[in-house]
C-alpha positions as CSV (number, residue, x, y, z in Angstrom):
1,M,176.3,235.1,329.4
2,G,177.1,237.1,326.5
3,N,179.6,236.1,323.9
4,A,180.0,232.5,325.0
5,I,180.1,229.9,322.1
6,I,179.7,226.4,323.4
7,G,179.5,223.0,321.6
8,L,179.1,219.6,323.3
9,E,180.4,216.1,322.6
10,V,178.3,213.8,324.6
11,H,179.3,210.2,325.3
12,S,176.5,207.8,326.3
13,Q,177.0,203.9,327.3
14,L,174.5,202.0,325.4
15,N,172.2,199.5,327.5
16,T,173.5,196.3,325.8
17,E,174.6,193.2,327.2
18,S,177.6,192.6,325.2
19,K,180.4,194.8,324.1
20,L,180.5,196.5,320.7
21,F,182.9,194.4,318.9
22,C,182.9,191.2,321.1
23,S,180.5,189.0,323.1
24,C,182.2,189.9,326.4
25,P,179.6,191.3,329.3
26,T,179.5,194.9,329.7
27,T,179.5,194.5,333.4
28,A,181.8,192.8,335.7
29,S,182.0,192.6,339.6
30,E,185.9,192.0,339.3
31,P,188.7,193.9,337.3
32,N,189.7,192.2,334.4
33,T,187.2,189.5,334.0
34,A,185.1,190.8,331.4
35,V,187.7,190.6,328.8
36,C,188.7,188.6,325.7
37,P,191.7,188.6,323.1
38,T,189.6,191.3,321.3
39,C,189.1,193.8,323.8
40,C,192.6,193.3,325.2
41,G,193.9,194.0,321.7
42,F,195.8,190.7,321.4
43,P,197.4,190.3,317.7
44,G,195.2,188.4,315.5
45,A,192.0,189.2,317.2
46,K,189.2,190.1,314.9
47,P,186.4,192.4,316.0
48,V,182.7,191.6,315.0
49,L,180.1,194.4,315.2
50,N,177.2,194.0,317.6
51,K,174.1,194.6,315.3
52,K,172.0,195.7,318.5
53,D,174.5,198.6,319.3
54,V,173.8,199.8,315.6
55,D,170.0,199.5,316.1
56,Y,170.4,201.5,319.3
57,A,172.5,204.1,317.6
58,I,170.1,204.5,314.6
59,M,167.2,205.0,317.0
60,V,169.1,207.9,318.7
61,A,169.9,209.4,315.5
62,L,166.1,209.2,314.7
63,A,165.1,210.6,317.9
64,L,167.5,213.6,317.4
65,N,165.8,214.3,313.9
66,C,168.9,213.2,311.9
67,K,169.4,212.0,308.5
68,I,170.5,208.2,308.7
69,N,173.3,207.2,306.4
70,N,172.5,204.0,304.6
71,E,176.1,203.2,304.3
72,F,178.9,203.8,307.0
73,F,182.2,202.3,308.2
74,F,184.5,202.1,311.1
75,S,188.0,203.8,311.3
76,R,190.9,203.5,313.8
77,K,191.7,206.7,315.8
78,T,195.5,206.3,316.6
79,Y,196.8,207.6,319.9
80,F,199.3,205.9,322.2
81,Y,197.9,205.6,326.0
82,P,197.7,202.8,328.5
83,D,193.8,202.6,328.3
84,L,194.3,201.5,324.6
85,A,195.8,198.1,324.4
86,K,195.9,198.0,320.6
87,N,197.0,201.7,320.4
88,F,194.0,202.7,318.5
89,Q,190.2,203.3,319.1
90,I,187.6,202.0,316.7
91,T,185.4,204.8,316.2
92,Q,183.6,206.7,313.2
93,Y,185.0,209.5,311.4
94,E,184.2,209.8,307.5
95,I,180.6,208.7,307.7
96,P,178.6,208.4,311.1
97,V,175.4,206.6,311.7
98,G,173.3,209.9,311.4
99,Q,173.8,213.5,310.9
100,N,172.3,216.9,310.3
101,G,169.6,216.8,313.3
102,F,168.2,219.0,315.9
103,V,166.9,219.1,319.4
104,E,164.6,221.9,320.4
105,I,165.4,223.7,323.8
106,E,162.5,226.2,324.8
107,G,161.7,226.9,321.3
108,R,165.1,227.2,320.1
109,Q,166.8,224.7,317.5
110,I,170.2,223.2,318.7
111,R,171.6,221.6,315.6
112,I,173.2,218.1,316.0
113,R,176.3,217.8,313.6
114,R,176.4,213.9,314.0
115,V,175.7,210.7,315.9
116,H,178.0,207.8,315.8
117,L,179.2,204.8,317.5
118,E,182.9,204.0,319.0
119,E,184.2,201.6,321.7
120,D,185.2,202.7,325.2
121,P,188.8,202.6,326.4
122,A,189.8,200.8,329.6
123,S,189.6,202.7,332.7
124,L,192.7,203.6,334.8
125,V,193.0,203.3,338.7
126,H,195.2,205.8,340.0
127,E,196.8,204.6,343.3
128,G,199.1,206.2,345.9
129,G,198.4,209.6,345.4
130,M,200.5,211.9,343.6
131,G,204.0,211.5,345.2
132,A,206.6,209.3,344.0
133,S,205.3,206.1,345.1
134,S,202.0,206.6,343.0
135,Y,201.3,204.2,340.1
136,S,198.2,203.2,338.0
137,L,196.2,200.2,337.4
138,V,194.4,199.4,334.1
139,D,191.1,197.6,334.1
140,Y,190.1,196.4,330.6
141,N,186.5,195.4,331.7
142,R,185.4,198.6,330.2
143,S,187.5,198.1,327.1
144,G,185.0,197.9,324.3
145,V,181.9,199.0,325.9
146,P,179.6,200.6,323.4
147,L,179.1,204.2,323.3
148,V,177.2,206.5,321.1
149,E,178.3,209.9,320.7
150,V,176.2,213.0,320.0
151,V,178.1,216.1,318.7
152,T,176.5,219.5,318.5
153,E,177.0,222.4,316.6
154,P,178.2,225.3,318.7
155,D,174.9,226.5,319.1
156,L,174.7,226.7,322.8
157,E,174.9,230.1,324.3
158,S,175.3,229.7,328.1
159,P,176.3,226.7,330.6
160,Q,172.6,226.9,331.6
161,E,171.4,226.2,328.2
162,A,174.0,223.3,327.9
163,R,172.6,221.8,331.0
164,K,169.3,222.0,329.5
165,F,170.3,220.3,326.4
166,L,171.6,217.6,328.3
167,D,168.3,217.0,330.2
168,A,166.4,216.9,327.0
169,L,169.0,214.4,325.5
170,L,168.8,212.1,328.7
171,T,165.2,212.3,328.5
172,T,165.1,211.1,325.1
173,L,167.9,208.3,325.8
174,N,165.7,207.1,328.5
175,Y,162.5,207.1,326.2
176,I,163.9,204.9,323.6
177,G,165.4,202.6,326.2
178,V,169.0,202.9,325.3
179,Y,170.3,204.2,328.5
180,S,170.1,202.5,332.0
181,H,170.2,204.6,335.1
182,G,172.7,203.4,337.6
183,E,174.5,201.4,335.1
184,S,175.3,203.7,331.9
185,V,177.5,206.4,332.1
186,L,177.1,209.9,330.3
187,K,180.1,212.3,329.9
188,A,180.6,215.3,327.9
189,D,183.6,217.0,326.3
190,C,182.9,220.6,326.5
191,N,183.9,223.0,323.9
192,I,183.9,226.6,324.8
193,S,185.2,229.9,323.3
194,I,184.7,233.6,323.6
195,K,183.6,235.2,320.4
196,G,186.6,235.7,318.1
197,G,188.9,233.3,320.3
198,A,190.2,230.0,319.8
199,R,188.2,226.8,321.0
200,V,189.1,225.4,324.4
201,E,188.0,221.7,325.0
202,V,187.4,220.7,328.7
203,K,187.5,216.8,328.5
204,N,185.4,214.0,330.2
205,V,183.2,216.1,332.6
206,T,180.6,213.7,334.4
207,G,177.4,215.0,335.6
208,F,175.1,217.6,334.3
209,R,175.9,220.1,337.3
210,A,179.6,219.3,336.7
211,V,179.0,220.2,333.0
212,E,177.5,223.6,334.0
213,D,180.3,224.3,336.6
214,A,182.9,223.7,334.0
215,L,181.6,225.8,331.5
216,E,181.0,228.7,334.0
217,A,184.7,228.4,335.3
218,E,186.3,228.1,331.8
219,F,184.2,231.0,330.5
220,E,185.3,233.0,333.4
221,R,188.9,232.0,333.0
222,Q,189.0,233.0,329.2
223,K,187.4,236.4,330.0
224,K,190.2,237.2,332.7
225,E,192.8,236.0,330.2
226,V,191.5,238.1,327.2
227,A,191.1,241.2,329.5
228,G,194.7,240.6,330.4
229,G,195.6,241.1,326.8
230,S,196.3,237.5,326.3
231,K,195.5,235.5,323.0
232,M,193.5,232.4,323.6
233,V,195.2,229.4,322.0
234,Q,193.5,226.0,321.2
235,H,194.1,223.4,323.7
236,T,192.5,220.9,326.1
237,R,191.8,221.3,329.9
238,G,190.3,219.1,332.5
239,F,187.9,219.9,335.3
240,D,188.4,219.8,339.0
241,A,184.9,219.3,340.5
242,E,185.8,220.1,344.2
243,T,187.6,223.6,343.4
244,K,185.3,224.2,340.4
245,S,188.1,225.1,338.1
246,T,189.9,224.1,335.0
247,Y,193.6,223.1,334.4
248,E,195.5,222.7,331.3
249,M,196.2,219.2,330.1
250,R,197.9,219.5,326.7
251,T,197.6,221.4,323.5
252,K,194.7,220.3,321.4
253,E,195.4,217.6,318.8
254,S,193.8,218.3,315.4
255,D,192.2,215.5,313.5
256,D,195.2,214.9,311.3
257,D,196.9,214.0,314.9
258,Y,195.0,210.9,315.3
259,G,195.9,209.5,311.8
260,Y,192.3,208.1,311.0
261,V,192.3,205.1,308.6
262,S,189.6,202.8,307.8
263,D,189.5,199.6,309.9
264,T,190.2,196.7,307.4
265,D,189.0,194.1,309.9
266,L,185.1,195.6,309.7
267,V,183.4,195.4,306.5
268,K,180.9,198.5,305.6
269,T,177.5,198.5,307.2
270,H,174.6,199.0,304.7
271,V,171.4,200.2,306.4
272,D,168.6,199.0,303.8
273,E,164.9,200.3,303.8
274,A,163.5,197.2,305.5
275,W,165.9,197.5,308.5
276,L,165.4,201.0,308.7
277,A,161.7,200.7,308.7
278,G,161.8,198.2,311.2
279,I,163.6,200.4,313.5
280,M,161.1,203.4,313.0
281,K,158.3,200.9,313.7
282,R,159.5,200.4,317.1
283,M,160.3,204.0,317.7
284,P,158.1,205.2,320.8
285,E,156.3,208.1,321.1
286,L,158.8,210.9,322.6
287,A,158.4,213.6,325.3
288,D,157.5,216.5,323.3
289,A,154.9,214.4,321.2
290,K,153.5,213.0,324.6
291,A,153.1,216.5,326.2
292,K,151.2,217.7,323.4
293,R,148.8,214.7,323.4
294,F,148.5,215.0,327.1
295,E,147.0,218.7,326.6
296,K,144.9,217.6,323.6
297,Q,143.5,214.1,325.3
298,Y,143.3,214.9,328.7
299,G,143.1,218.6,329.0
300,V,146.3,218.8,331.1
301,K,147.9,222.4,331.1
302,G,151.0,223.0,329.2
303,Y,153.3,223.3,332.2
304,D,152.0,220.1,333.7
305,A,151.9,218.1,330.5
306,K,155.8,218.9,330.1
307,V,156.5,218.0,333.6
308,L,154.4,214.6,333.3
309,S,156.3,213.8,330.1
310,S,159.7,214.7,331.3
311,S,160.1,210.9,332.3
312,K,158.7,208.0,330.7
313,V,158.1,206.2,333.9
314,L,156.1,209.3,335.2
315,A,154.4,209.6,332.1
316,D,153.3,206.0,332.1
317,I,152.0,206.4,335.8
318,F,149.9,209.4,334.8
319,E,148.5,207.6,331.8
320,D,147.3,204.6,333.8
321,C,145.8,206.8,336.4
322,A,144.2,209.2,333.9
323,K,141.7,206.4,332.9
324,I,140.2,207.0,336.5
325,D,140.5,210.9,336.5
326,A,142.8,213.0,334.5
327,V,142.4,216.1,336.4
328,I,143.1,214.4,339.9
329,A,145.8,212.2,338.4
330,A,147.8,215.1,337.0
331,R,147.6,217.0,340.3
332,L,148.5,214.2,342.3
333,V,151.5,212.9,340.1
334,S,152.9,216.4,338.9
335,R,152.4,218.5,341.7
336,E,152.0,216.4,344.9
337,L,154.3,213.4,344.2
338,L,157.0,215.3,342.6
339,G,157.0,218.0,345.3
340,I,157.6,215.1,347.8
341,L,160.3,213.5,345.8
342,N,162.0,216.7,345.2
343,H,161.8,217.8,349.0
344,N,163.2,214.4,349.9
345,K,166.0,214.4,347.0
346,L,164.6,211.1,345.6
347,S,164.2,210.2,342.1
348,L,161.3,208.0,341.1
349,T,163.6,205.0,340.5
350,E,164.8,205.0,344.1
351,T,161.1,204.2,345.3
352,K,158.6,201.7,345.0
353,I,156.2,203.7,343.5
354,N,153.9,202.4,340.7
355,S,150.9,203.2,338.8
356,G,148.7,200.7,340.7
357,G,149.3,202.4,344.0
358,I,148.8,205.9,342.6
359,S,145.7,204.6,340.8
360,G,144.0,203.3,344.1
361,L,144.7,206.7,345.6
362,V,143.1,208.5,342.5
363,S,140.1,206.5,342.8
364,L,139.9,207.1,346.6
365,V,140.0,210.8,346.1
366,K,137.6,210.8,343.1
367,N,135.0,209.2,345.3
368,A,135.5,211.4,348.3
369,K,137.0,208.7,350.4
370,V,139.8,210.5,351.6
371,S,140.7,214.1,352.4
372,E,143.5,216.1,350.7
373,R,145.6,216.1,353.8
374,N,145.3,212.4,354.3
375,A,145.9,211.9,350.5
376,K,149.3,213.7,350.6
377,E,150.4,212.1,353.9
378,S,149.9,208.5,352.2
379,L,151.7,209.7,349.2
380,I,154.6,210.9,351.4
381,R,154.7,207.3,353.3
382,Y,154.5,205.6,349.6
383,A,157.6,207.7,348.6
384,L,159.8,207.2,351.8
385,E,158.4,203.6,353.0
386,G,156.9,201.9,350.1
387,I,153.5,201.5,351.6
388,A,151.0,201.6,349.1
389,P,148.3,204.6,349.7
390,K,145.2,202.6,350.0
391,E,147.0,200.3,352.4
392,F,148.3,202.9,354.5
393,L,144.9,204.9,354.7
394,E,143.1,201.5,355.8
395,K,145.7,200.6,358.4
396,N,145.6,204.0,360.0
397,E,141.5,204.2,359.9
398,M,142.1,207.4,357.7
399,L,139.4,206.9,355.0
400,I,136.1,209.0,355.2
401,D,133.4,206.7,356.5
402,V,131.1,209.3,358.1
403,S,127.6,210.0,356.7
404,L,126.3,213.1,355.1
405,G,124.3,213.9,358.4
406,E,127.2,213.7,360.7
407,L,129.2,216.0,358.3
408,E,126.4,218.5,358.4
409,R,126.1,218.4,362.1
410,A,129.7,219.0,362.4
411,V,129.8,222.1,360.1
412,K,126.8,223.5,361.8
413,E,128.6,223.1,365.2
414,A,131.7,224.9,364.0
415,A,129.5,227.8,362.5
416,A,127.7,228.0,365.7
417,E,130.9,228.1,367.5
418,N,132.6,230.6,365.6
419,K,130.0,233.2,364.5
420,D,132.2,235.6,363.3
421,A,134.2,233.7,361.0
422,F,130.9,232.2,359.4
423,S,129.7,235.8,359.0
424,E,133.1,237.0,357.4
425,F,132.8,233.7,355.2
426,A,129.5,234.7,354.1
427,S,130.6,237.9,353.1
428,G,133.4,236.5,350.9
429,N,136.4,236.1,353.1
430,T,138.3,233.2,351.9
431,K,140.6,232.9,355.0
432,S,137.5,232.4,357.1
433,L,136.3,229.7,354.8
434,N,139.7,228.1,355.2
435,F,139.6,228.4,358.9
436,L,136.1,226.7,359.2
437,I,137.2,223.8,357.1
438,G,140.0,223.3,359.4
439,I,137.9,223.4,362.6
440,V,135.5,220.8,360.9
441,M,138.4,218.6,359.7
442,R,139.7,218.6,363.3
443,K,136.3,217.8,364.6
444,M,136.2,214.7,362.1
445,K,139.8,213.6,363.0
446,G,140.6,214.3,359.1
447,K,137.9,211.8,358.1
448,A,136.1,214.4,355.8
449,D,136.3,216.0,352.5
450,A,137.0,219.7,352.2
451,R,134.9,220.0,349.2
452,Q,131.9,218.6,350.9
453,I,132.4,221.0,353.8
454,Q,132.7,224.0,351.4
455,K,129.5,222.9,349.8
456,I,127.5,222.6,353.3
457,L,129.1,225.9,354.3
458,G,127.8,227.4,351.0
459,E,124.4,226.1,351.4
460,M,124.2,227.6,354.9
461,K,124.8,231.3,353.6
């Protein structure tokens, strides 16, 4: 997509039990129950900064290669809307937690302008449709929930690259343990312009596919406007996921419109060397570093290493299984298991799969106790039904328990019954080899190892 200039402002809810400036819980089952005078903006209520949220924001900034500011403070971003009880949002403006970082996407660096903390506003629930009887309800449970905002420079060149950036960012957030799937929320404000034109912001887009669609739609809209002789004016738009189109919301505010002032209820935060060193010590090995180590330590090919390290849970499963056999573990996890999950549109977290179940299968495959077909069948059952592979194979009598002599007799029978195929195999025909292996496997009811069959056939040439 030529001439597109894209920058993202990504807001991610931090995985903490309490809110950013009070002790209210971040989750609640009923509206307006996880609230207090602070998050409801009552006069005289004073905010108190949650140290764990600062720790998490510093970890995010470090993971994104940012410079950590040793001193920062919070400001009030003033605007009037029902979701802000006190008519301002506590955020960071002048000095963020971290700045000037980068994320590498396929060999290209996407610069990170800043990483900062801010509170989430309340949520609005619109009832009654769009008619005269429509109305909105306000739920302050979300008010004060901690957010970390990651702001990129306008370095992204296409909606597809923006989605890849979000994938990389989410992987990083998961690795450092500050994001919780199913509970945390990740939204993006998408800034896009055509080279030489004014920037348009598409607000509050939720979901990676939606971000890509919103950017595609807005880019096409801007191209048509410019082709028709219109001049782009800076403004804010929304995105309709059903029609995959953007719509105008308001003229874009400038920073001056928000009237930023420092929040006098909150003191400056000083991050000394001991505090920073403690956080750096807790930083885990991240995806890129893990992929490189998998290549070096286990001999895993580059593509497979990246796939295995794309999820911390997946990487941990592989590494546990690699203690038994790294080659078999890489094949079963990165190809067979992920293929099954993708085919059934399942995520790993939606299953009961763990390293214990997979390592049991790796051991069986290594010791030639299960055929490849039955091993795959056991993985399918594991993903869909939660039955551990070894348990499934034993229960259904699918483990290899035939002697070498029995297998040799079956191979000789197959060769004698299919002389033409055996002759073609002896001449180097791969299809004939697969045909003969299939015949033997049927004779043995799947309870044989294809590699052993191939070896016996090879000795019979």
